[in-house]
C-alpha distance (Angstrom), angle and dihedral (degrees) to the residues before:
residue distance angle dihedral
M1 . . .
S2 3.77 . .
A3 3.76 130.3 .
P4 3.79 118.1 -95.6
S5 3.77 123.0 -117.1
S6 3.78 117.7 -96.2
A7 3.82 91.3 -111.4
I8 3.83 109.5 81.5
P9 3.83 114.5 -155.5
E10 3.78 115.3 -123.7
D11 3.81 93.0 -117.0
T12 3.81 93.5 55.4
P13 3.82 110.8 116.7
G14 3.77 114.1 -118.6
P15 3.82 135.6 -157.3
D16 3.82 91.5 -81.1
A17 3.83 90.8 58.2
V18 3.81 90.7 48.4
A19 3.81 90.4 49.1
A20 3.81 90.2 52.7
L21 3.80 91.6 51.9
L22 3.78 90.9 49.8
R23 3.80 94.3 47.3
A24 3.80 89.7 53.0
Q25 3.82 100.4 41.4
A26 3.82 109.7 15.1
P27 3.82 105.8 25.6
D28 3.80 93.0 164.7
L29 3.83 87.9 67.2
A30 3.80 98.2 40.2
G31 3.79 94.7 94.2
L32 3.81 94.9 59.6
H33 3.79 120.5 105.5
I34 3.84 112.9 -94.7
R35 3.81 125.0 -158.0
R36 3.78 137.1 154.9
S37 3.79 116.2 -91.7
L38 3.78 126.8 -138.6
A39 3.82 84.4 -137.9
S40 3.82 89.7 79.8
G41 3.78 110.1 118.5
S42 3.78 142.0 165.8
S43 3.84 94.4 -63.1
N44 3.81 105.9 43.0
W45 3.75 142.3 16.5
V46 3.80 105.9 -126.5
F47 3.80 128.3 -158.1
R48 3.78 128.1 -174.7
L49 3.79 112.1 -124.8
G50 3.77 111.8 -161.6
E51 3.79 112.8 -44.4
D52 3.79 100.6 -58.8
L53 3.82 107.2 38.5
A54 3.80 141.5 60.9
V55 3.80 134.0 -160.8
R56 3.81 117.0 -140.0
L57 3.81 120.3 -160.1
P58 3.83 115.9 -176.5
R59 3.80 114.7 -130.5
T60 3.84 96.2 -144.8
E61 3.80 140.9 14.4
D62 3.82 90.4 -100.1
Y63 3.78 90.2 55.6
A64 3.80 89.2 47.4
E65 3.81 87.1 62.3
D66 3.81 88.6 51.7
L67 3.79 90.1 50.5
L68 3.80 91.1 54.1
N69 3.80 88.8 48.1
E70 3.81 87.4 58.9
V71 3.79 90.0 49.1
H72 3.81 89.4 54.1
W73 3.78 97.5 46.4
L74 3.80 109.9 31.7
P75 3.83 97.3 72.6
H76 3.81 88.5 50.9
L77 3.80 94.2 48.1
A78 3.80 102.2 40.5
P79 3.83 97.5 77.0
R80 3.81 92.7 40.4
L81 3.79 102.0 52.7
P82 3.82 125.3 78.0
V83 3.81 92.3 -133.7
P84 3.82 135.1 56.3
V85 3.81 119.6 -91.3
P86 3.82 127.1 -179.5
A87 3.80 115.8 -74.9
I88 3.79 117.1 -139.8
V89 3.82 108.7 -119.6
V90 3.82 102.8 164.8
V91 3.81 133.2 9.6
G92 3.78 107.0 -157.2
T93 3.79 125.5 -157.2
P94 3.84 128.0 -134.8
T95 3.80 119.1 -85.7
G96 3.78 136.2 -176.9
E97 3.80 88.8 -95.3
F98 3.81 96.0 46.8
P99 3.82 114.7 22.6
R100 3.81 100.5 -162.5
P101 3.81 137.2 65.1
W102 3.80 115.2 -91.7
T103 3.78 137.0 -174.9
V104 3.75 145.0 -144.5
V105 3.80 111.3 -143.6
S106 3.78 137.2 173.9
W107 3.81 115.6 -89.2
V108 3.81 108.8 -116.8
Q109 3.79 112.8 -142.0
G110 3.80 122.2 -124.8
E111 3.78 141.3 65.9
P112 3.81 131.2 -96.3
P113 3.80 109.9 -98.0
G114 3.77 110.1 -94.5
N115 3.78 129.9 165.8
L116 3.79 99.0 -15.0
T117 3.79 125.0 -177.0
L118 3.80 116.0 -117.8
G119 3.80 89.5 -102.2
Q120 3.80 91.1 52.3
Q121 3.79 90.0 46.1
E122 3.79 90.9 54.5
R123 3.81 91.9 49.8
F124 3.79 88.9 47.7
A125 3.81 91.2 48.9
R126 3.81 93.6 46.8
T127 3.80 94.5 50.7
L128 3.81 93.5 41.9
G129 3.79 90.4 50.0
H130 3.80 89.2 52.9
V131 3.82 91.4 49.9
L132 3.81 91.8 50.1
H133 3.80 94.4 45.3
T134 3.81 87.7 53.7
L135 3.80 94.4 45.1
H136 3.79 94.8 48.0
G137 3.79 90.4 49.9
L138 3.81 94.6 57.9
D139 3.80 119.9 107.3
P140 3.83 109.1 -96.1
A141 3.79 93.8 -166.6
E142 3.82 94.3 113.0
A143 3.80 95.2 45.5
P144 3.81 121.4 140.5
G145 3.78 119.3 -123.1
G146 3.80 96.8 -52.5
A147 3.78 139.2 -84.5
A148 3.79 123.8 -42.1
A149 3.78 117.6 -67.7
G150 3.79 121.0 -88.9
G151 3.78 134.1 87.2
Y152 3.78 95.7 -109.6
R153 3.80 91.0 52.3
R154 3.79 96.4 48.2
G155 3.78 93.7 37.6
E156 3.78 99.5 -131.7
P157 3.81 119.3 164.9
V158 3.79 114.2 -81.4
T159 3.80 110.7 -80.1
D160 3.80 135.3 -166.6
T161 3.80 87.2 -99.6
I162 3.80 92.6 57.9
D163 3.80 90.8 45.6
A164 3.80 87.7 53.5
W165 3.82 90.7 51.0
A166 3.79 90.2 54.7
D167 3.80 92.6 46.5
Q168 3.79 93.7 48.4
A169 3.80 92.0 47.0
A170 3.80 90.7 50.6
S171 3.81 89.1 58.2
A172 3.81 94.8 41.2
L173 3.82 92.2 51.9
A174 3.80 96.9 43.8
D175 3.81 90.2 123.3
L176 3.84 89.5 58.7
F177 3.80 104.5 35.0
D178 3.79 137.3 22.4
P179 3.83 101.7 -101.1
S180 3.79 93.0 -145.2
A181 3.81 89.9 52.5
V182 3.81 90.8 50.5
R183 3.81 90.7 51.5
T184 3.80 91.8 46.9
A185 3.80 91.7 50.7
W186 3.79 91.7 48.8
S187 3.81 91.7 49.8
R188 3.81 88.3 57.0
L189 3.81 94.8 44.3
R190 3.79 101.9 42.3
E191 3.82 99.8 74.3
V192 3.79 100.0 86.9
P193 3.80 129.9 162.7
P194 3.81 120.6 -118.0
P195 3.81 119.2 -92.8
P196 3.81 108.0 -70.5
A197 3.82 93.7 -149.8
P198 3.82 137.7 37.6
P199 3.83 117.9 -86.0
C200 3.78 114.6 -78.8
L201 3.79 139.4 -174.9
V202 3.80 110.1 -67.0
H203 3.80 134.9 -177.0
T204 3.87 91.4 -150.1
D205 3.84 97.6 -160.5
L206 3.79 110.1 57.2
S207 3.79 96.6 153.9
A208 3.79 122.4 145.3
E209 3.81 88.8 -94.9
N210 3.81 91.0 64.1
L211 3.81 99.2 44.7
L212 3.80 127.1 76.1
V213 3.79 127.8 -159.7
D214 3.79 135.9 -168.5
P215 3.83 123.6 -126.3
V216 3.82 93.6 -83.0
G217 3.80 93.4 49.6
Q218 3.79 102.4 -101.8
V219 3.79 118.1 138.7
S220 3.82 107.5 -98.6
G221 3.80 99.2 174.7
V222 3.79 147.9 -5.0
I223 3.81 120.9 -142.4
D224 3.82 142.4 176.4
F225 3.80 104.7 52.7
G226 3.81 94.8 173.3
G227 3.80 94.0 121.3
F228 3.80 95.3 42.4
G229 3.80 116.1 138.8
V230 3.79 143.6 100.6
G231 3.78 123.0 -44.4
D232 3.78 148.7 106.6
R233 3.81 111.8 -32.8
S234 3.79 89.9 -135.8
V235 3.82 88.5 78.1
D236 3.81 90.1 71.3
Y237 3.81 92.2 57.8
L238 3.82 97.2 52.0
Y239 3.79 95.4 105.3
A240 3.80 96.4 48.7
W241 3.82 88.8 102.5
S242 3.81 91.9 52.8
M243 3.81 98.0 48.0
F244 3.81 105.5 33.3
E245 3.76 140.1 50.2
A246 3.80 116.2 -132.6
P247 3.85 97.8 -87.5
A248 3.80 92.1 51.3
R249 3.81 91.2 45.6
Q250 3.77 87.6 57.9
V251 3.82 90.1 51.6
L252 3.81 88.9 51.9
R253 3.81 91.2 51.0
E254 3.78 93.0 49.3
E255 3.81 95.6 46.4
G256 3.79 92.4 45.5
E257 3.83 92.0 44.3
V258 3.79 90.2 -129.6
D259 3.81 115.1 -178.0
D260 3.81 123.8 -142.8
A261 3.82 94.6 -102.8
T262 3.81 93.5 53.0
W263 3.80 91.7 46.9
A264 3.81 92.1 50.0
R265 3.79 90.6 51.0
A266 3.80 92.4 48.4
R267 3.79 91.3 50.8
A268 3.80 93.4 50.0
W269 3.81 94.7 47.3
A270 3.82 90.4 45.2
F271 3.79 91.6 56.7
V272 3.79 99.2 51.1
G273 3.82 103.5 23.5
P274 3.79 116.5 43.3
G275 3.79 86.8 8.9
L276 3.79 115.8 54.1
L277 3.80 98.1 12.1
T278 3.80 95.5 47.0
I279 3.80 92.0 46.9
A280 3.81 89.9 51.6
H281 3.81 93.4 48.3
Y282 3.81 102.2 39.2
R283 3.80 106.9 27.2
E284 3.83 92.0 110.9
S285 3.80 100.4 37.5
M286 3.82 100.3 38.7
P287 3.82 108.3 32.3
A288 3.82 96.4 163.4
R289 3.81 92.7 52.9
T290 3.81 89.9 44.2
A291 3.80 92.0 54.1
R292 3.81 91.0 53.7
L293 3.79 92.0 47.8
I294 3.79 93.4 48.9
A295 3.81 87.9 56.0
M296 3.82 88.9 46.5
V297 3.80 96.9 54.9
E298 3.79 90.2 45.2
A299 3.82 90.4 52.8
V300 3.82 91.4 48.7
A301 3.79 92.5 48.2
A302 3.80 91.0 48.4
E303 3.82 89.4 58.5
V304 3.81 88.9 62.7
G305 3.78 93.7 43.2
V306 3.82 100.8 -99.6
R307 3.80 129.2 127.8
L308 3.79 110.2 -155.6
R309 3.80 95.9 -159.1
């Protein structure tokens, strides 16, 4: 998740609205201290509840579906993963004051990875690789209808639509990158092999906002399972180029046992999906995320011999 802007829209629910929901549906928790959390992002408003809990309120109906996806999956995943994930404490129902389902979950300890030393990066990469190797090895037989929509999330072969995304983003970001360099990089990245393994369980959004680390850099928690489902495991490696320098990326590959085909797919989707498209859409509203993603697409392009600016 990413931090909200300092300007709070008038229709944003506040602590009083959260308190009313709790009094009506979870009165045993209503006396706990409520305050806004910097963990609020583009999908949910988040409030700290006491020291050990959080309230999550989806911003739209689409995000309400994601919230219910978390409710379905988190109890199944928690005992099977080697790292803490949020526990579902309360599933709230819509009211006249808040028209969507909402949840109370456990607060997972840790901080989003920031400016880590190379040693911390390698510990982060090693523990994340272990988490992903475990996740991707779980039985997907009881999966819901699949991972979130979008070619880079499902890992399909590159289509005309995805080529058009890259071309449009090259034009839209002409003040940041040389458009011809963007198109050259994409032409070298887009030829990817098919998935080398059957679909597996995937988180689909393992950005820095959804990972927590302890002071030495080890993964201490994974959050935001709204897009969880079944898909190509490459989707869970998209952000490797935004969080790790090259030596730590290699540690991640080794610990996750990532084959060449999966890595090539992850790199291609990273460039055009959460890279170019996210920069184009969120460069004004999420400057910190945008800065990381600019560095990411430059790192990906450099691997195929292209300087974007």
